[in-house]
C-alpha positions as semicolon CSV with decimal commas, in nm:
position;residue;x (nm);y (nm);z (nm)
1;M;2,352;8,162;8,525
2;R;2,235;7,881;8,766
3;N;1,857;7,869;8,826
4;I;1,768;7,727;9,169
5;R;1,404;7,619;9,253
6;L;1,292;7,602;9,621
7;D;0,975;7,440;9,748
8;L;0,869;7,568;10,083
9;Q;0,596;7,566;10,355
10;Y;0,512;7,839;10,585
11;D;0,278;7,941;10,864
12;G;0,167;8,286;10,752
13;T;0,030;8,397;11,085
14;H;0,294;8,669;11,164
15;Y;0,365;8,778;10,821
16;H;0,239;9,037;10,604
17;G;0,202;8,789;10,309
18;W;0,464;8,659;10,074
19;Q;0,573;8,960;9,896
20;I;0,824;9,214;10,034
21;Q;0,674;9,544;10,157
22;S;0,852;9,840;10,315
23;G;0,841;9,824;10,685
24;C;0,675;9,488;10,714
25;E;0,791;9,133;10,782
26;T;0,726;8,904;10,490
27;V;0,800;8,550;10,390
28;Q;0,982;8,665;10,090
29;G;1,192;8,902;10,277
30;N;1,306;8,626;10,524
31;V;1,394;8,372;10,250
32;L;1,580;8,641;10,038
33;E;1,786;8,737;10,345
34;A;1,883;8,381;10,401
35;V;1,979;8,325;10,039
36;Q;2,182;8,621;10,025
37;S;2,364;8,523;10,343
38;I;2,459;8,194;10,193
39;I;2,594;8,349;9,868
40;S;2,783;8,645;10,044
41;N;2,499;8,913;9,989
42;A;2,519;8,874;9,608
43;P;2,205;9,052;9,437
44;V;1,921;8,804;9,383
45;K;1,576;8,814;9,238
46;L;1,360;8,589;9,412
47;V;1,039;8,481;9,246
48;G;0,740;8,334;9,403
49;A;0,474;8,131;9,232
50;S;0,191;8,286;9,434
51;R;0,176;8,622;9,623
52;T;-0,004;8,504;9,925
53;D;-0,182;8,763;10,144
54;A;-0,123;8,851;10,505
55;G;-0,202;8,551;10,731
56;V;-0,238;8,304;10,449
57;H;-0,028;7,970;10,484
58;A;0,152;7,747;10,231
59;L;0,230;7,388;10,204
60;G;0,357;7,396;9,849
61;Q;0,486;7,753;9,761
62;V;0,748;7,737;9,481
63;V;1,026;7,997;9,442
64;N;1,322;8,024;9,191
65;F;1,632;8,253;9,179
66;W;1,930;8,284;8,958
67;I;2,294;8,288;9,085
68;P;2,622;8,310;8,885
69;E;2,775;7,992;8,761
70;Q;3,085;8,058;8,972
71;I;2,899;8,011;9,287
72;S;2,924;7,627;9,318
73;I;2,743;7,552;9,650
74;S;2,550;7,235;9,642
75;H;2,176;7,186;9,666
76;E;2,240;6,990;10,007
77;A;2,431;7,292;10,130
78;F;2,161;7,518;10,033
79;F;1,887;7,310;10,189
80;H;2,046;7,284;10,517
81;G;2,173;7,648;10,519
82;L;1,839;7,795;10,445
83;N;1,663;7,590;10,704
84;S;1,909;7,709;10,972
85;L;1,883;8,071;10,865
86;T;1,506;8,107;10,816
87;P;1,259;8,136;11,109
88;D;1,104;7,820;11,255
89;D;0,764;7,900;11,072
90;I;0,931;7,894;10,739
91;V;1,061;7,546;10,618
92;I;1,248;7,468;10,285
93;T;1,117;7,124;10,186
94;N;1,337;7,076;9,851
95;V;1,611;7,247;9,658
96;Q;1,694;7,165;9,298
97;E;1,858;7,313;8,995
98;V;1,639;7,369;8,704
99;S;1,639;7,493;8,346
100;S;1,757;7,842;8,309
101;K;1,418;7,920;8,143
102;F;1,198;7,788;8,442
103;H;1,000;8,082;8,601
104;A;0,805;7,983;8,917
105;R;0,521;8,229;8,849
106;F;0,485;8,246;8,467
107;D;0,533;7,869;8,415
108;A;0,262;7,776;8,648
109;K;-0,037;7,597;8,475
110;G;-0,264;7,639;8,775
111;K;-0,272;7,627;9,163
112;T;-0,471;7,429;9,434
113;Y;-0,579;7,606;9,757
114;C;-0,743;7,445;10,050
115;Y;-0,961;7,637;10,293
116;Q;-1,014;7,499;10,634
117;V;-1,324;7,555;10,842
118;W;-1,352;7,429;11,211
119;N;-1,718;7,352;11,236
120;A;-1,805;7,281;11,609
121;K;-1,964;7,460;11,884
122;C;-1,626;7,490;12,061
123;A;-1,323;7,652;11,928
124;S;-1,004;7,446;11,895
125;I;-0,674;7,571;12,042
126;Y;-0,492;7,341;11,793
127;H;-0,676;7,458;11,476
128;R;-0,740;7,840;11,587
129;R;-0,441;7,979;11,376
130;F;-0,520;7,742;11,063
131;S;-0,903;7,762;11,032
132;W;-1,234;7,973;11,045
133;H;-1,440;7,870;11,347
134;I;-1,811;7,826;11,248
135;R;-2,051;7,725;11,534
136;D;-2,363;7,651;11,324
137;P;-2,396;7,323;11,154
138;L;-2,311;7,334;10,797
139;D;-2,527;7,179;10,514
140;L;-2,245;7,023;10,303
141;D;-2,480;6,889;10,048
142;G;-2,624;7,230;9,979
143;M;-2,283;7,378;9,970
144;R;-2,178;7,113;9,719
145;R;-2,469;7,171;9,485
146;A;-2,376;7,542;9,485
147;A;-2,023;7,466;9,425
148;R;-2,097;7,289;9,101
149;H;-2,193;7,600;8,943
150;L;-1,838;7,749;8,989
151;V;-1,668;7,471;8,799
152;G;-1,556;7,573;8,448
153;S;-1,454;7,886;8,285
154;H;-1,647;8,193;8,409
155;D;-1,638;8,557;8,492
156;F;-1,569;8,560;8,852
157;R;-1,629;8,935;8,905
158;S;-1,873;8,858;9,197
159;F;-1,583;8,716;9,400
160;Q;-1,313;8,971;9,307
161;A;-1,194;9,215;9,563
162;S;-1,219;9,577;9,482
163;S;-0,850;9,621;9,518
164;C;-0,783;9,351;9,238
165;S;-0,610;9,499;8,926
166;A;-0,633;9,186;8,703
167;E;-0,681;9,264;8,337
168;T;-0,968;9,022;8,313
169;S;-1,185;8,846;8,552
170;I;-1,232;8,530;8,357
171;R;-1,083;8,223;8,526
172;S;-1,105;7,845;8,488
173;V;-1,189;7,634;8,782
174;F;-1,105;7,274;8,723
175;A;-1,234;7,124;9,046
176;L;-1,398;7,219;9,360
177;H;-1,433;6,955;9,646
178;I;-1,581;6,984;9,991
179;Q;-1,479;6,725;10,236
180;R;-1,549;6,683;10,613
181;R;-1,346;6,477;10,865
182;K;-1,515;6,503;11,210
183;Q;-1,531;6,869;11,291
184;C;-1,291;6,986;11,018
185;V;-1,442;7,090;10,681
186;R;-1,186;7,152;10,398
187;I;-1,272;7,322;10,072
188;F;-1,035;7,252;9,787
189;I;-1,014;7,459;9,481
190;H;-0,796;7,397;9,173
191;A;-0,794;7,674;8,913
192;N;-0,567;7,803;8,633
193;A;-0,546;8,137;8,816
194;Y;-0,725;8,351;9,086
195;L;-0,847;8,691;9,137
196;H;-0,753;8,885;9,449
197;H;-0,962;8,719;9,748
198;M;-1,143;8,496;9,495
199;V;-1,092;8,183;9,711
200;R;-1,192;8,361;10,043
201;N;-1,509;8,520;9,885
202;I;-1,609;8,175;9,731
203;V;-1,561;8,018;10,071
204;G;-1,742;8,294;10,246
205;T;-2,044;8,264;10,008
206;L;-2,057;7,880;10,047
207;V;-2,042;7,893;10,417
208;E;-2,329;8,132;10,426
209;M;-2,532;7,904;10,211
210;G;-2,424;7,600;10,448
211;M;-2,543;7,797;10,743
212;G;-2,893;7,873;10,565
213;R;-2,829;8,258;10,539
214;K;-2,830;8,230;10,159
215;D;-3,002;7,986;9,936
216;P;-2,761;7,740;9,758
217;N;-2,970;7,781;9,441
218;M;-2,871;8,153;9,429
219;M;-2,513;8,055;9,340
220;L;-2,556;8,060;8,957
221;S;-2,733;8,401;8,960
222;I;-2,467;8,547;9,190
223;L;-2,198;8,429;8,963
224;T;-2,360;8,565;8,642
225;S;-2,467;8,891;8,817
226;K;-2,082;8,990;8,836
227;D;-2,202;9,185;9,143
228;R;-1,956;9,157;9,448
229;T;-2,246;9,285;9,682
230;L;-2,460;8,969;9,614
231;A;-2,188;8,717;9,727
232;G;-2,091;8,631;10,084
233;V;-1,836;8,779;10,315
234;T;-1,458;8,743;10,274
235;A;-1,361;8,449;10,492
236;P;-1,064;8,540;10,716
237;A;-0,712;8,466;10,590
238;Q;-0,603;8,213;10,858
239;G;-0,794;7,918;10,695
240;L;-0,631;7,951;10,358
241;F;-0,351;7,738;10,246
242;L;-0,158;7,724;9,905
243;V;-0,133;7,344;9,866
244;K;0,029;7,299;9,525
245;V;0,144;7,474;9,218
246;H;0,085;7,284;8,899
247;Y;0,338;7,285;8,620
């Protein structure tokens, strides 16, 4: 079997997330349909590195699938064919053949996400689909002090969605950076793995601290409490981007 890797970007605004769901339009469903059209509807199992939620975007999603050896279509033909068949809000950025053992999800050593906040009195028509609009000024120094407590291996149950079915809530955060460029605040998190809504719950907590609604010095006690009710709100999906999958 030939193992094909795709790198892709998508605007998740109009999709019910990555993973195929009955009766819903998903990114995986659109990509799978395009792949099957190119290889004459042969059965394909499409594996995504990250199961992004409804409304979440990707700059670096990674996918792989296996096709029979006798299908001799070139990478270039796949690249142009897929981009012509997928909607305009899904873009294939790279196609390559990889080892038969490569698995986009299980081989990932970590992922980097970015959450974007538009921090200004007035909303931005350009950024509204890709950020969370916060009118109040944010204390980035306080947010950075709080964020330091999250770096390392911890039990992140305080930032875990009630719907999360993970066997363990222990995760390792390798880096957490907060940057501002004019009105745009970006929060980058690089971790080995994530709990459901973990990034959005961390961002919601940091933003509340930046607005003065929570004391940044509370972050360590929130983390160690393992109590979701002590953390902040779940930040809306539209500000979240899967930036990179690390292998």
